[in-house]
C-alpha positions in Angstrom: 2.2 58.8 -26.3 6.0 59.4 -26.5 8.5 56.6 -26.8 9.4 56.6 -23.1 5.7 56.2 -22.1 5.3 53.3 -24.5 8.3 51.5 -23.1 7.0 52.0 -19.5 3.6 50.6 -20.5 5.2 47.6 -22.2 7.5 46.8 -19.3 4.8 47.0 -16.6 3.1 43.7 -17.5 6.5 42.0 -17.9 7.5 43.2 -14.5 4.3 41.9 -13.0 4.8 38.5 -14.7 8.3 38.2 -13.3 7.1 39.1 -9.9 4.4 36.4 -10.0 7.0 33.9 -11.3 9.2 34.7 -8.3 6.3 34.4 -6.0 5.4 31.0 -7.5 9.0 29.7 -7.0 8.9 31.0 -3.4 5.6 29.1 -2.7 6.9 25.9 -4.2 10.4 26.1 -2.7 9.6 24.5 0.7 7.9 21.5 -0.9 10.7 21.2 -3.4 13.2 21.2 -0.6 11.3 18.5 1.3 10.9 16.3 -1.8 14.5 16.7 -2.7 15.9 16.0 0.8 13.5 13.2 1.8 12.8 11.5 -1.5 15.2 12.3 -4.4 18.4 12.4 -2.4 17.8 9.0 -0.7 16.8 7.5 -4.0 20.0 8.7 -5.6 22.0 7.4 -2.6 20.3 4.0 -2.8 21.2 3.8 -6.5 24.8 4.6 -5.8 25.0 2.2 -2.9 23.7 -0.6 -5.2 26.8 -0.1 -7.4 29.2 -0.5 -4.5 30.3 -3.0 -1.9 29.0 -1.0 1.0 29.6 -2.7 4.4 27.9 -1.4 7.5 31.3 -0.4 8.9 34.2 0.3 6.6 35.1 1.8 3.3 32.7 1.5 0.3 34.3 0.1 -2.9 32.9 0.2 -6.4 31.9 -3.3 -7.7 29.1 -2.8 -10.2 27.3 -4.9 -11.3 28.1 -7.6 -8.7 25.3 -6.7 -6.3 22.7 -7.2 -9.0 24.3 -10.4 -10.3 24.3 -12.1 -6.9 20.6 -11.4 -6.2 19.7 -14.8 -7.5 22.2 -16.4 -5.1 20.3 -15.2 -2.1 18.7 -18.3 -0.6 15.6 -16.4 0.5 15.0 -14.3 -2.6 13.1 -16.7 -4.9 10.9 -18.0 -2.0 10.3 -14.4 -0.8 9.3 -13.3 -4.3 6.8 -16.2 -4.7 5.4 -15.7 -1.3 5.0 -11.9 -1.8 3.2 -12.4 -5.1 0.9 -15.0 -3.5 0.2 -12.8 -0.5 -0.4 -9.8 -2.8 -2.9 -11.7 -5.0 -4.9 -13.1 -2.1 -4.9 -9.9 -0.1 -5.9 -7.7 -3.1 -8.8 -9.8 -4.1 -10.2 -10.3 -0.6 -9.6 -6.7 0.5 -11.3 -5.3 -2.7 -14.3 -7.6 -2.2 -14.7 -6.8 1.5 -14.2 -3.1 1.0 -16.7 -2.9 -1.9 -19.3 -4.9 0.1 -18.9 -2.6 3.1 -19.1 0.5 0.9 -22.3 -0.6 -0.7 -23.7 -1.5 2.7 -23.3 2.0 4.1 -23.7 4.1 1.0 -27.3 5.0 1.6 -28.1 7.8 4.1 -30.2 6.1 6.8 -30.5 6.7 10.5 -27.5 5.3 12.4 -25.5 4.7 9.2 -22.8 7.1 10.4 -22.1 4.8 13.4 -21.4 1.9 11.1 -19.2 4.0 8.8 -17.1 5.1 11.8 -17.0 1.6 13.3 -15.7 0.1 10.0 -13.1 2.8 9.6 -11.8 2.9 13.2 -9.3 0.0 12.7 -7.5 2.1 10.1 -6.6 4.6 12.9 -4.5 1.8 14.7 -0.9 1.7 13.8 0.2 -1.3 11.9 2.8 -2.4 14.5 0.3 -1.9 17.3 -2.3 -4.0 15.3 0.3 -6.7 14.8 1.0 -6.8 18.5 -2.7 -6.8 19.2 -3.3 -9.8 17.0 -0.2 -11.6 18.4 -1.6 -11.2 21.9 -5.1 -12.3 21.0 -4.0 -15.4 19.0 -1.1 -16.4 21.3 -1.6 -20.1 22.5 -0.3 -19.3 26.0 -2.2 -16.3 27.1 -4.5 -15.2 24.2 -8.3 -15.1 24.7 -9.2 -16.6 21.3 -8.3 -20.2 21.9 -10.1 -20.4 25.3 -13.2 -18.8 23.7 -13.3 -21.2 20.8 -12.9 -24.2 23.1 -15.6 -22.9 25.4 -18.0 -22.7 22.4 -16.9 -26.2 21.4 -15.7 -25.0 18.0 -12.2 -26.4 18.6 -11.0 -29.1 21.0 -7.4 -27.9 21.3 -5.4 -24.7 20.8 -5.1 -23.6 17.1 -1.6 -23.0 15.9 -2.4 -19.6 14.4 1.1 -18.8 13.4 2.6 -22.3 13.9 2.2 -23.5 10.3 2.9 -21.7 7.0 -0.8 -21.7 5.9 -2.2 -20.6 9.2 0.4 -17.9 9.5 -0.6 -16.6 6.1 -4.3 -16.9 7.0 -3.8 -15.0 10.3 -1.8 -12.3 8.6 -4.4 -11.8 5.9 -7.0 -11.5 8.6 -5.0 -8.8 10.3 -4.6 -6.9 7.0 -8.4 -7.2 6.3 -9.3 -5.9 9.7 -6.8 -3.0 9.5 -7.4 -1.8 5.9 -11.0 -2.8 4.9 -12.4 0.3 6.5 -9.9 2.6 4.8 -10.6 1.1 1.4 -14.3 1.2 2.1 -14.0 5.0 2.5 -12.2 5.3 -0.8 -14.9 3.3 -2.6 -17.7 5.1 -0.7 -16.4 8.4 -2.2 -16.6 7.0 -5.7 -20.1 5.5 -5.1 -21.5 8.8 -3.9 -20.1 10.5 -7.0 -22.3 8.4 -9.3 -25.4 10.4 -10.2 -28.7 9.0 -8.8 -30.4 9.8 -12.1 -28.4 7.0 -13.8 -29.8 4.5 -11.3 -33.3 5.9 -11.7 -33.1 5.6 -15.5 -31.9 2.0 -15.3 -34.7 1.0 -12.9 -37.3 2.6 -15.1 -35.9 0.5 -18.0 -36.5 -2.6 -15.9 -32.9 -3.4 -14.9 -32.5 -5.7 -11.9 -30.0 -5.2 -9.1 -27.3 -7.4 -10.7 -27.6 -5.5 -14.0 -27.4 -2.2 -12.2 -24.3 -3.4 -10.3 -22.4 -4.8 -13.3 -23.5 -2.3 -16.0 -23.6 0.9 -14.0 -21.9 0.8 -10.6 -18.7 -1.1 -11.6 -18.0 0.9 -14.9 -18.6 4.3 -13.2 -16.5 3.2 -10.2 -13.5 2.2 -12.3 -11.3 5.2 -11.6 -11.9 4.8 -7.8 -11.2 1.0 -8.1 -8.0 1.8 -10.0 -6.8 4.0 -7.1 -7.7 1.4 -4.5 -6.1 -1.5 -6.4 -2.8 0.5 -6.9 -2.7 1.3 -3.2 -3.5 -2.3 -2.3 -1.0 -3.9 -4.6 1.8 -1.5 -3.8 1.2 -1.9 0.0 1.1 -5.7 -0.3 4.3 -5.9 -2.4 6.0 -3.6 0.2 4.6 -5.6 3.2 7.0 -5.6 6.2 5.4 -4.5 9.5 2.8 -7.3 9.7 5.4 -10.0 9.1 8.1 -8.5 11.1 5.9 -7.9 14.2 3.4 -10.7 13.9 5.2 -13.7 12.5 8.8 -12.5 12.3 9.1 -14.3 9.0 8.2 -17.7 10.5 7.6 -20.5 10.7 10.7 -21.7 8.9 11.0 -18.4 6.8 7.6 -19.2 5.2 6.3 -15.7 5.6 9.4 -13.7 4.6 8.5 -10.9 2.2 10.8 -9.2 -0.3 11.2 -6.2 2.0 12.2 -8.5 4.9 14.9 -9.9 2.6 16.2 -6.3 2.1 16.1 -5.8 5.9 17.9 -9.0 6.7 20.6 -8.3 4.1 21.2 -4.8 5.5 21.1 -5.4 9.2 21.8 -9.1 9.7 24.3 -9.8 6.9 25.5 -6.1 7.0 25.5 -6.0 3.2 24.0 -2.5 2.5 25.1 -2.7 -1.2 23.2 -5.9 -1.8 20.2 -4.6 0.1 20.2 -1.4 -2.0 20.4 -3.5 -5.2 17.3 -5.5 -4.1 15.5 -2.2 -3.3 16.2 -0.9 -6.8 14.9 -4.0 -8.4 11.8 -3.9 -6.2 11.3 -0.2 -7.1 11.6 -0.9 -10.9 9.1 -3.8 -10.6 6.6 -1.6 -8.7 6.9 1.3 -11.2 6.4 -1.2 -14.1 3.5 -2.9 -12.5 1.7 0.3 -11.5 2.2 1.7 -15.0 0.7 -1.5 -16.5 -2.3 -1.3 -14.1 -3.0 2.3 -14.8 -3.0 1.6 -18.6 -5.3 -1.4 -18.2 -7.7 0.2 -15.8 -8.1 3.4 -17.9 
């Protein structure tokens, strides 16, 4: 083969590789543009806003790091942090327990089990704002059906203040969250349960293991990756809770159900301090990333 032929043979794979590389960039370009426009650009803008005095109307002025230093002066911040952590801990534990119980209840293939899987999952198809309005209407003391039903059954003798006291408002909100998300988390755990080989259970039973030993020694360890995913979603969603409190309790009574995201919202659209709200958002983001990283390492 002459020198020209060898060059052509050598350049042909290189040309195909460059063509495939260009095709790869073209395939990923739409997703990259969406991520850049909808995620990276807003994140950079929030970071820049947090370094400026940024009123809702008017000219922004650089004032770093004043927005971060005055976070502690916010009268709602400390109470909102404590309440959000309390709400996250209670919700995560209860939601995990209920979802795991439902998943184990419907994991076996039996006649009619599909109906129960669908019934448990259906609340997840309801929008969070719509679910909040639904619960508000059901638990309302003036026109809700729950109080008359409880009184007719002689369970209570007077209307219950479902969102009239801090503890009852928290209890009612957690009930709303359990109703809304238990089925969705059940579906996640059900996927993990069905991925566990049946041979492992059969070997354990042949060795004389009881149900509790099978659950603690086989099911939970093999379900760990799925539990990690569910816990990360649950903790992140709870720390970023907004809709349920904004629609259902509006932060009341007496600001007892104000979450951290509600503090960000009030700073931005009630106090018109977008720079302070952006600083709070950055702090919340850093805390979420750190917490999720810690959880991933521990659950691995």
